[in-house]
N, CA, C and O atoms as a MOPAC input file, in Angstrom:
PM7 MOZYME 1SCF
protein

 N     95.03500 1   128.76900 1   137.35600 1
 C     94.74700 1   129.96900 1   136.61500 1
 C     93.32500 1   129.86700 1   136.08200 1
 O     92.88000 1   128.78600 1   135.69400 1
 N     92.61800 1   130.97600 1   136.06100 1
 C     91.25200 1   131.01100 1   135.54800 1
 C     91.10800 1   132.17900 1   134.59300 1
 O     91.69100 1   133.24300 1   134.79900 1
 N     90.33200 1   131.97200 1   133.55500 1
 C     90.04300 1   133.02300 1   132.59000 1
 C     88.58400 1   133.40200 1   132.77000 1
 O     87.70500 1   132.54000 1   132.76500 1
 N     88.32900 1   134.69100 1   132.92900 1
 C     86.95900 1   135.13900 1   133.14700 1
 C     86.49600 1   135.87300 1   131.89800 1
 O     87.09300 1   136.86700 1   131.48500 1
 N     85.41800 1   135.36400 1   131.30400 1
 C     84.81700 1   136.01400 1   130.14000 1
 C     83.35800 1   136.27100 1   130.46000 1
 O     82.59300 1   135.33300 1   130.68300 1
 N     82.97000 1   137.53600 1   130.48400 1
 C     81.58400 1   137.86400 1   130.82600 1
 C     81.30400 1   137.44600 1   132.24700 1
 O     81.95400 1   137.92700 1   133.17500 1
 N     80.35500 1   136.56500 1   132.43400 1
 C     80.04900 1   136.08100 1   133.77500 1
 C     80.40200 1   134.60600 1   133.93400 1
 O     79.86100 1   133.92400 1   134.80500 1
 N     81.34300 1   134.09700 1   133.06200 1
 C     81.78700 1   132.71100 1   133.17000 1
 C     83.26800 1   132.67700 1   133.52400 1
 O     84.03700 1   133.53200 1   133.08500 1
 N     83.65600 1   131.70800 1   134.30300 1
 C     85.06300 1   131.49700 1   134.62400 1
 C     85.47600 1   130.14700 1   134.05400 1
 O     84.80900 1   129.13800 1   134.28000 1
 N     86.57900 1   130.13500 1   133.31700 1
 C     87.06300 1   128.90200 1   132.71300 1
 C     88.42900 1   128.59900 1   133.30100 1
 O     89.31900 1   129.45000 1   133.28500 1
 N     88.59800 1   127.40400 1   133.81400 1
 C     89.86900 1   127.00100 1   134.39900 1
 C     90.82400 1   126.57500 1   133.29700 1
 O     90.43900 1   125.83100 1   132.39400 1
 N     92.05900 1   127.03700 1   133.36200 1
 C     93.07600 1   126.65500 1   132.38900 1
 C     93.93600 1   125.51000 1   132.90300 1
 O     94.90700 1   125.12500 1   132.25100 1
 N     93.59800 1   124.96800 1   134.05100 1
 C     94.35600 1   123.85200 1   134.61200 1
 C     94.04000 1   122.58100 1   133.82300 1
 O     92.89300 1   122.37600 1   133.42400 1
 N     95.03900 1   121.72600 1   133.59400 1
 C     94.78400 1   120.48700 1   132.85900 1
 C     93.90200 1   119.54000 1   133.66500 1
 O     93.99300 1   119.47800 1   134.89100 1
 N     93.06800 1   118.82200 1   132.97300 1
 C     92.21000 1   117.82600 1   133.60900 1
 C     93.04900 1   116.56800 1   133.78700 1
 O     93.57300 1   116.04200 1   132.80500 1
 N     93.19200 1   116.07100 1   135.01800 1
 C     94.09200 1   114.94000 1   135.27700 1
 C     93.81200 1   113.71100 1   134.41600 1
 O     94.75700 1   113.06300 1   133.96700 1
 N     92.57000 1   113.37600 1   134.17300 1
 C     92.26500 1   112.16700 1   133.41300 1
 C     92.66400 1   112.30200 1   131.94400 1
 O     92.88100 1   111.29100 1   131.27600 1
 N     92.76500 1   113.52400 1   131.43000 1
 C     93.14200 1   113.71900 1   130.03600 1
 C     94.65000 1   113.79300 1   129.84700 1
 O     95.13300 1   113.63100 1   128.72700 1
 N     95.39200 1   114.03000 1   130.89600 1
 C     96.84600 1   114.15400 1   130.76400 1
 C     97.56900 1   112.83700 1   130.99800 1
 O     98.77300 1   112.75100 1   130.75600 1
 N     96.87200 1   111.81700 1   131.45900 1
 C     97.50000 1   110.51300 1   131.67700 1
 C     97.64000 1   109.77900 1   130.35400 1
 O     96.79700 1   109.92000 1   129.46800 1
 N     98.69800 1   109.00100 1   130.22300 1
 C     98.89100 1   108.20600 1   129.01600 1
 C     98.64500 1   106.74800 1   129.33300 1
 O     98.78000 1   106.31900 1   130.47900 1
 N     98.28900 1   106.00000 1   128.32900 1
 C     98.02200 1   104.58000 1   128.48900 1
 C     99.33400 1   103.83700 1   128.68400 1
 O    100.30000 1   104.07200 1   127.95800 1
 N     99.36900 1   102.94500 1   129.65700 1
 C    100.56200 1   102.14400 1   129.89700 1
 C    100.42900 1   100.76500 1   129.26800 1
 O    101.36600 1    99.96700 1   129.30600 1
 N     99.26100 1   100.48300 1   128.68600 1
 C     99.03700 1    99.18900 1   128.05100 1
 C     99.66700 1    99.13200 1   126.67400 1
 O     99.91900 1   100.16400 1   126.05300 1
 N     99.92000 1    97.92800 1   126.20300 1
 C    100.51900 1    97.72400 1   124.89200 1
 C     99.43500 1    97.86200 1   123.82700 1
 O     98.31900 1    97.37200 1   123.99700 1
 N     99.76900 1    98.52800 1   122.73800 1
 C     98.83400 1    98.67300 1   121.63100 1
 C     99.29300 1    97.74200 1   120.52300 1
 O    100.42000 1    97.85600 1   120.03900 1
 N     98.42900 1    96.82500 1   120.11900 1
 C     98.74600 1    95.86900 1   119.07100 1
 C     98.16800 1    96.33900 1   117.74600 1
 O     97.08900 1    96.93000 1   117.70200 1
 N     98.89600 1    96.07100 1   116.66600 1
 C     98.41900 1    96.42800 1   115.33100 1
 C     97.26700 1    95.52200 1   114.93500 1
 O     97.24300 1    94.33900 1   115.27400 1
 N     96.32200 1    96.09000 1   114.21900 1
 C     95.20300 1    95.30400 1   113.70900 1
 C     95.62700 1    94.75400 1   112.36100 1
 O     96.11800 1    95.49800 1   111.51200 1
 N     95.44400 1    93.47200 1   112.15800 1
 C     95.82200 1    92.86300 1   110.89100 1
 C     97.25100 1    92.35200 1   110.94800 1
 O     97.98100 1    92.59600 1   111.90900 1
 N     97.63300 1    91.63700 1   109.89700 1
 C     98.94400 1    91.00300 1   109.87000 1
 C    100.07400 1    91.98200 1   109.59000 1
 O    101.16700 1    91.83500 1   110.13500 1
 N     99.82500 1    92.97300 1   108.75200 1
 C    100.89400 1    93.89100 1   108.36400 1
 C    100.55400 1    95.30400 1   108.81300 1
 O     99.65100 1    95.93300 1   108.26200 1
 N    101.27100 1    95.80200 1   109.80500 1
 C    100.98500 1    97.13100 1   110.35900 1
 C    101.52200 1    98.24400 1   109.47300 1
 O    101.22800 1    99.41200 1   109.72600 1
 N    102.29800 1    97.92400 1   108.44300 1
 C    102.87800 1    98.94900 1   107.58200 1
 C    101.97700 1    99.33900 1   106.41900 1
 O    102.31800 1   100.25000 1   105.66400 1
 N    100.83200 1    98.67200 1   106.25300 1
 C     99.92500 1    98.99500 1   105.16200 1
 C     99.28600 1   100.35200 1   105.39200 1
 O     99.05800 1   100.75500 1   106.53200 1
 N     98.99800 1   101.05900 1   104.30000 1
 C     98.27800 1   102.32600 1   104.41400 1
 C     96.82300 1   102.00300 1   104.72900 1
 O     96.22500 1   101.12900 1   104.10100 1
 N     96.26800 1   102.69600 1   105.68100 1
 C     94.87000 1   102.48600 1   106.03000 1
 C     94.19600 1   103.83100 1   106.18500 1
 O     94.84200 1   104.84100 1   106.46500 1
 N     92.90100 1   103.82900 1   106.00000 1
 C     92.12300 1   105.03400 1   106.16600 1
 C     91.34400 1   104.94100 1   107.46000 1
 O     90.91600 1   103.85700 1   107.85500 1
 N     91.16000 1   106.05700 1   108.11600 1
 C     90.56000 1   106.10900 1   109.43300 1
 C     89.17700 1   105.48400 1   109.47900 1
 O     88.85700 1   104.77500 1   110.43300 1
 N     88.35700 1   105.72700 1   108.48200 1
 C     86.96400 1   105.30000 1   108.56200 1
 C     86.63800 1   104.04600 1   107.78500 1
 O     85.53800 1   103.51900 1   107.95400 1
 N     87.50800 1   103.53900 1   106.95500 1
 C     87.08500 1   102.45000 1   106.08500 1
 C     87.76000 1   101.10900 1   106.35200 1
 O     87.18400 1   100.07000 1   106.02900 1
 N     88.93400 1   101.09400 1   106.91600 1
 C     89.70700 1    99.87200 1   107.15900 1
 C     90.00300 1    99.11800 1   105.87000 1
 O     90.19000 1    97.90100 1   105.89500 1
 N     90.04800 1    99.82700 1   104.74000 1
 C     90.39900 1    99.20800 1   103.47600 1
 C     91.83900 1    99.56200 1   103.14600 1
 O     92.26600 1   100.70000 1   103.33800 1
 N     92.57800 1    98.59000 1   102.65200 1
 C     93.96100 1    98.82600 1   102.27100 1
 C     93.96000 1    99.59900 1   100.96100 1
 O     93.23200 1    99.25400 1   100.03100 1
 N     94.78000 1   100.64900 1   100.88800 1
 C     94.82600 1   101.43600 1    99.65700 1
 C     95.78800 1   100.79600 1    98.67200 1
 O     96.74300 1   100.12000 1    99.05600 1
 N     95.51900 1   101.02200 1    97.40000 1
 C     96.38300 1   100.52800 1    96.34600 1
 C     96.72100 1   101.69000 1    95.44300 1
 O     95.83500 1   102.45100 1    95.05500 1
 N     98.00300 1   101.84300 1    95.09800 1
 C     98.38000 1   102.91800 1    94.18400 1
 C     98.62000 1   102.32200 1    92.81100 1
 O     99.46400 1   101.44200 1    92.64300 1
 N     97.87800 1   102.80300 1    91.83800 1
 C     98.01000 1   102.34200 1    90.46800 1
 C     99.25600 1   102.92900 1    89.84100 1
 O     99.87900 1   103.83100 1    90.40200 1
 N     99.62200 1   102.41000 1    88.66500 1
 C    100.81500 1   102.90300 1    87.99300 1
 C    100.65600 1   104.31000 1    87.43700 1
 O    101.63900 1   104.91000 1    87.00300 1
 N     99.43500 1   104.85300 1    87.43900 1
 C     99.25900 1   106.22900 1    86.96000 1
 C     99.21700 1   107.22600 1    88.10200 1
 O     98.83900 1   108.38000 1    87.89600 1
 N     99.60000 1   106.80300 1    89.31200 1
 C     99.66100 1   107.71300 1    90.44700 1
 C     98.33600 1   107.90600 1    91.14700 1
 O     98.22300 1   108.76700 1    92.01900 1
 N     97.32400 1   107.12100 1    90.78400 1
 C     96.00500 1   107.24300 1    91.39800 1
 C     95.92800 1   106.27300 1    92.56200 1
 O     96.22800 1   105.08900 1    92.40800 1
 N     95.52900 1   106.76500 1    93.71900 1
 C     95.38000 1   105.91100 1    94.88200 1
 C     93.92500 1   105.51600 1    95.01900 1
 O     93.05600 1   106.37500 1    95.16800 1
 N     93.65100 1   104.21600 1    94.97100 1
 C     92.29300 1   103.69800 1    95.10200 1
 C     92.17000 1   102.94400 1    96.40900 1
 O     93.09700 1   102.24100 1    96.81400 1
 N     91.03300 1   103.08400 1    97.07200 1
 C     90.76600 1   102.26400 1    98.24400 1
 C     89.90300 1   101.08400 1    97.85700 1
 O     89.82900 1   100.10300 1    98.59700 1
 N     89.25700 1   101.16000 1    96.72300 1
 C     88.37500 1   100.11300 1    96.26800 1
 C     88.59000 1    99.96000 1    94.76900 1
 O     88.50400 1   100.93900 1    94.02800 1
 N     88.86300 1    98.75800 1    94.32200 1
 C     89.14600 1    98.52400 1    92.91600 1
 C     87.94600 1    98.90400 1    92.05000 1
 O     88.12600 1    99.34100 1    90.91300 1
 N     86.73800 1    98.74600 1    92.56100 1
 C     85.53500 1    99.06200 1    91.80600 1
 C     85.12600 1   100.52000 1    91.93200 1
 O     84.06200 1   100.90400 1    91.44500 1
 N     85.93700 1   101.32700 1    92.56600 1
 C     85.61700 1   102.73300 1    92.76900 1
 C     85.49300 1   103.43400 1    91.42500 1
 O     86.38300 1   103.32500 1    90.58100 1
 N     84.39300 1   104.15400 1    91.22000 1
 C     84.13000 1   104.76800 1    89.92800 1
 C     84.98100 1   106.00500 1    89.68800 1
 O     85.56800 1   106.14200 1    88.61500 1
 N     85.06100 1   106.90100 1    90.64900 1
 C     85.82300 1   108.13400 1    90.46400 1
 C     87.20900 1   107.97200 1    91.06900 1
 O     87.34700 1   107.66900 1    92.25500 1
 N     88.23000 1   108.17400 1    90.25200 1
 C     89.60000 1   108.08100 1    90.72400 1
 C     90.17300 1   109.48000 1    90.80700 1
 O     89.81100 1   110.35400 1    90.01900 1
 N     91.05900 1   109.69300 1    91.75200 1
 C     91.70800 1   110.99600 1    91.89200 1
 C     93.19500 1   110.84400 1    91.65600 1
 O     93.77500 1   109.77600 1    91.85200 1
 N     93.79000 1   111.92900 1    91.23500 1
 C     95.23500 1   111.94300 1    91.02600 1
 C     95.94600 1   112.11200 1    92.35500 1
 O     95.44200 1   112.78000 1    93.25800 1
 N     97.11200 1   111.51100 1    92.47200 1
 C     97.92100 1   111.74800 1    93.66700 1
 C     98.42300 1   113.18900 1    93.62500 1
 O     98.44300 1   113.80600 1    92.56000 1
 N     98.81900 1   113.71600 1    94.74900 1
 C     99.29300 1   115.10500 1    94.83300 1
 C    100.49800 1   115.31100 1    93.92000 1
 O    100.57900 1   116.32600 1    93.22800 1
 N    101.43900 1   114.36000 1    93.90800 1
 C    102.63600 1   114.49700 1    93.06700 1
 C    102.28500 1   114.48000 1    91.58300 1
 O    102.82100 1   115.26800 1    90.80300 1
 N    101.37800 1   113.57600 1    91.19400 1
 C    100.97700 1   113.49600 1    89.79100 1
 C    100.28200 1   114.78000 1    89.36000 1
 O    100.51600 1   115.27400 1    88.25700 1
 N     99.43100 1   115.32000 1    90.21800 1
 C     98.73900 1   116.56700 1    89.89900 1
 C     99.72300 1   117.73000 1    89.79200 1
 O     99.61200 1   118.55800 1    88.88800 1
 N    100.68000 1   117.79200 1    90.70700 1
 C    101.68800 1   118.86100 1    90.65700 1
 C    102.50300 1   118.79700 1    89.37000 1
 O    102.80800 1   119.83000 1    88.77300 1
 N    102.85800 1   117.58000 1    88.94000 1
 C    103.59100 1   117.42700 1    87.67800 1
 C    102.77200 1   117.96500 1    86.50800 1
 O    103.29800 1   118.66400 1    85.64200 1
 N    101.47900 1   117.63500 1    86.48900 1
 C    100.61400 1   118.12700 1    85.41800 1
 C    100.49500 1   119.64500 1    85.45000 1
 O    100.58400 1   120.30000 1    84.41100 1
 N    100.29500 1   120.20300 1    86.63700 1
 C    100.16000 1   121.65200 1    86.77100 1
 C    101.44800 1   122.37800 1    86.39400 1
 O    101.41400 1   123.53300 1    85.96900 1
 N    102.58700 1   121.69600 1    86.55200 1
 C    103.87400 1   122.27300 1    86.15500 1
 C    104.10600 1   122.17500 1    84.65000 1
 O    105.09600 1   122.69500 1    84.13500 1
 N    103.18800 1   121.50300 1    83.94500 1
 C    103.30100 1   121.39600 1    82.49200 1
 C    103.87800 1   120.09200 1    81.99600 1
 O    104.04300 1   119.92200 1    80.78800 1
 N    104.19000 1   119.16600 1    82.87900 1
 C    104.75100 1   117.86600 1    82.49100 1
 C    103.60600 1   116.91200 1    82.14700 1
 O    103.25300 1   116.04500 1    82.94600 1
 N    103.03000 1   117.07700 1    80.95400 1
 C    101.82500 1   116.33100 1    80.60000 1
 C    102.07500 1   115.13800 1    79.68300 1
 O    101.27000 1   114.20700 1    79.66900 1
 N    103.14800 1   115.13700 1    78.92900 1
 C    103.36600 1   114.12200 1    77.89300 1
 C    103.33100 1   112.69900 1    78.44500 1
 O    102.64700 1   111.83900 1    77.89000 1
 N    104.05000 1   112.44700 1    79.51500 1
 C    104.11300 1   111.09500 1    80.08800 1
 C    102.73600 1   110.64000 1    80.56700 1
 O    102.30800 1   109.52400 1    80.27100 1
 N    102.04800 1   111.50400 1    81.30300 1
 C    100.73600 1   111.15300 1    81.85200 1
 C     99.71300 1   110.96600 1    80.72800 1
 O     98.90800 1   110.03600 1    80.77300 1
 N     99.74100 1   111.84200 1    79.72400 1
 C     98.80500 1   111.72700 1    78.60700 1
 C     99.01400 1   110.41000 1    77.86300 1
 O     98.04400 1   109.74200 1    77.50600 1
 N    100.26700 1   110.03000 1    77.62700 1
 C    100.56200 1   108.77000 1    76.93800 1
 C    100.01100 1   107.58900 1    77.73000 1
 O     99.44900 1   106.65800 1    77.15200 1
 N    100.16700 1   107.62600 1    79.03600 1
 C     99.66900 1   106.55400 1    79.89700 1
 C     98.14200 1   106.48500 1    79.85200 1
 O     97.56500 1   105.40200 1    79.75800 1
 N     97.49200 1   107.65200 1    79.92000 1
 C     96.02600 1   107.69700 1    79.87200 1
 C     95.50600 1   107.18900 1    78.52700 1
 O     94.49700 1   106.48600 1    78.47700 1
 N     96.18700 1   107.54100 1    77.44800 1
 C     95.76100 1   107.09200 1    76.11900 1
 C     95.91900 1   105.58600 1    75.97200 1
 O     95.06100 1   104.92700 1    75.38500 1
 N     97.01800 1   105.03100 1    76.50300 1
 C     97.20700 1   103.57100 1    76.46600 1
 C     96.08400 1   102.86400 1    77.20500 1
 O     95.65500 1   101.78300 1    76.80300 1
 N     95.61100 1   103.46800 1    78.28100 1
 C     94.53200 1   102.87200 1    79.07100 1
 C     93.15600 1   103.15300 1    78.47000 1
 O     92.15100 1   102.62700 1    78.94800 1
 N     93.10500 1   103.97300 1    77.43400 1
 C     91.85100 1   104.27200 1    76.76400 1
 C     90.94500 1   105.21800 1    77.53400 1
 O     89.72400 1   105.15400 1    77.38800 1
 N     91.51900 1   106.09500 1    78.35200 1
 C     90.71700 1   107.03500 1    79.14000 1
 C     90.06500 1   108.06500 1    78.22600 1
 O     90.73700 1   108.70300 1    77.41600 1
 N     88.76600 1   108.22000 1    78.36000 1
 C     88.02000 1   109.20100 1    77.57000 1
 C     88.23100 1   110.59800 1    78.14100 1
 O     88.73800 1   110.76600 1    79.25000 1
 N     87.83200 1   111.59300 1    77.35700 1
 C     87.92000 1   112.97900 1    77.81800 1
 C     87.05100 1   113.17600 1    79.05500 1
 O     87.43600 1   113.89700 1    79.97600 1
 N     85.88400 1   112.54000 1    79.08200 1
 C     84.97900 1   112.66000 1    80.23000 1
 C     85.61500 1   112.10000 1    81.50000 1
 O     85.49200 1   112.69100 1    82.57300 1
 N     86.29400 1   110.96400 1    81.37800 1
 C     86.95000 1   110.36200 1    82.54300 1
 C     88.04700 1   111.28500 1    83.08000 1
 O     88.19500 1   111.43100 1    84.29300 1
 N     88.81100 1   111.90200 1    82.18500 1
 C     89.88200 1   112.80700 1    82.60100 1
 C     89.30500 1   114.06800 1    83.23100 1
 O     89.87600 1   114.60400 1    84.18100 1
 N     88.17900 1   114.54600 1    82.71100 1
 C     87.50500 1   115.71300 1    83.29300 1
 C     87.16700 1   115.43800 1    84.76100 1
 O     87.38500 1   116.28200 1    85.63100 1
 N     86.63100 1   114.24100 1    85.01900 1
 C     86.28200 1   113.85900 1    86.39800 1
 C     87.53500 1   113.61200 1    87.23400 1
 O     87.60000 1   114.01400 1    88.39600 1
 N     88.52600 1   112.95100 1    86.64100 1
 C     89.76600 1   112.63100 1    87.35700 1
 C     90.48500 1   113.90200 1    87.81900 1
 O     91.04100 1   113.94800 1    88.91600 1
 N     90.46400 1   114.93100 1    86.96800 1
 C     91.11000 1   116.20100 1    87.30500 1
 C     90.25600 1   117.05700 1    88.23200 1
 O     90.75900 1   117.99300 1    88.85400 1
 N     88.97000 1   116.74200 1    88.32500 1
 C     88.08000 1   117.54200 1    89.16400 1
 C     87.88000 1   118.94300 1    88.61000 1
 O     87.81100 1   119.91200 1    89.36700 1
 N     87.78700 1   119.05000 1    87.28600 1
 C     87.69200 1   120.35500 1    86.62900 1
 C     86.45500 1   121.12400 1    87.07300 1
 O     86.48900 1   122.35300 1    87.13800 1
 N     85.36100 1   120.42600 1    87.38100 1
 C     84.12700 1   121.12100 1    87.76800 1
 C     84.31000 1   121.95200 1    89.03200 1
 O     83.60900 1   122.94800 1    89.21700 1
 N     85.22800 1   121.56900 1    89.89700 1
 C     85.47300 1   122.32400 1    91.12900 1
 C     86.82700 1   123.03000 1    91.14400 1
 O     87.08900 1   123.85200 1    92.02200 1
 N     87.68700 1   122.71200 1    90.17800 1
 C     89.02400 1   123.31200 1    90.10500 1
 C     89.25600 1   123.84100 1    88.69200 1
 O     89.85300 1   123.15800 1    87.85900 1
 N     88.79000 1   125.04000 1    88.42900 1
 C     88.87400 1   125.60100 1    87.07500 1
 C     90.31500 1   125.81500 1    86.61200 1
 O     90.55600 1   125.92500 1    85.40900 1
 N     91.26900 1   125.87700 1    87.52800 1
 C     92.67200 1   126.04300 1    87.14300 1
 C     93.22700 1   124.81100 1    86.43200 1
 O     94.32100 1   124.86900 1    85.87100 1
 N     92.49700 1   123.70500 1    86.44500 1
 C     92.93700 1   122.47100 1    85.79000 1
 C     92.32100 1   122.30400 1    84.39900 1
 O     92.61800 1   121.33500 1    83.70200 1
 N     91.47000 1   123.24000 1    83.99800 1
 C     90.77800 1   123.14000 1    82.71400 1
 C     91.75500 1   123.08100 1    81.54500 1
 O     91.49900 1   122.38400 1    80.56300 1
 N     92.86500 1   123.79900 1    81.63600 1
 C     93.83000 1   123.80100 1    80.54000 1
 C     94.43100 1   122.41200 1    80.31900 1
 O     94.74500 1   122.04800 1    79.18600 1
 N     94.59400 1   121.63600 1    81.39300 1
 C     95.13300 1   120.27500 1    81.26400 1
 C     94.12700 1   119.41600 1    80.50600 1
 O     94.49100 1   118.66100 1    79.60500 1
 N     92.86000 1   119.54300 1    80.88500 1
 C     91.78900 1   118.80400 1    80.21100 1
 C     91.74300 1   119.17100 1    78.72300 1
 O     91.69200 1   118.28800 1    77.86800 1
 N     91.76000 1   120.46500 1    78.41900 1
 C     91.70600 1   120.91200 1    77.02300 1
 C     92.89500 1   120.38900 1    76.22500 1
 O     92.75400 1   120.01800 1    75.06000 1
 N     94.04900 1   120.36200 1    76.84900 1
 C     95.25200 1   119.85300 1    76.18200 1
 C     95.12200 1   118.34500 1    75.92500 1
 O     95.57200 1   117.85300 1    74.89100 1
 N     94.50800 1   117.61300 1    76.86200 1
 C     94.30100 1   116.17600 1    76.67700 1
 C     93.31000 1   115.92000 1    75.54100 1
 O     93.52000 1   115.02200 1    74.72600 1
 N     92.23500 1   116.70500 1    75.48400 1
 C     91.25300 1   116.55900 1    74.40300 1
 C     91.93100 1   116.78600 1    73.05500 1
 O     91.68200 1   116.05200 1    72.09900 1
 N     92.77900 1   117.79300 1    72.98200 1
 C     93.51500 1   118.08200 1    71.74900 1
 C     94.44200 1   116.91600 1    71.39300 1
 O     94.55800 1   116.54900 1    70.22400 1
 N     95.09600 1   116.33600 1    72.39600 1
 C     95.99200 1   115.19700 1    72.15900 1
 C     95.20800 1   113.97900 1    71.67900 1
 O     95.71100 1   113.20700 1    70.86200 1
 N     93.98400 1   113.79500 1    72.17500 1
 C     93.15500 1   112.66800 1    71.74000 1
 C     92.78700 1   112.78800 1    70.26100 1
 O     92.67400 1   111.78200 1    69.56100 1
 N     92.60300 1   114.00800 1    69.79500 1
 C     92.20700 1   114.23700 1    68.40100 1
 C     93.35700 1   114.00400 1    67.43100 1
 O     93.11800 1   113.77000 1    66.24700 1
 N     94.58900 1   114.06300 1    67.90000 1
 C     95.75900 1   113.87800 1    67.02100 1
 C     96.09500 1   112.43500 1    66.82200 1
 O     97.04800 1   112.11500 1    66.11200 1

């Protein structure tokens, strides 16, 4: 089958070399193939007790896991706020952690945390 657009014809037939599958065995890299890995970094991820997944312990900006963020957006803030306060997280750190500069819908969580810090 061919598709003609303008003055070009494009074949819709599969290219034989792309449809073949490898018959060789694929071995896992590293000792434990069940570890979470990232495509470009080859660093093992670690999930902290606050739901933040870090690829590097020295990483400056931490992000919330999807589940932790959903809990906060649903209004379940008390547990997370208590944990952040125990760790001594400043308002500035939480502002960055929530990504408020690019996600204005999270500003209310930040404001609520600032209020909790003052109490």
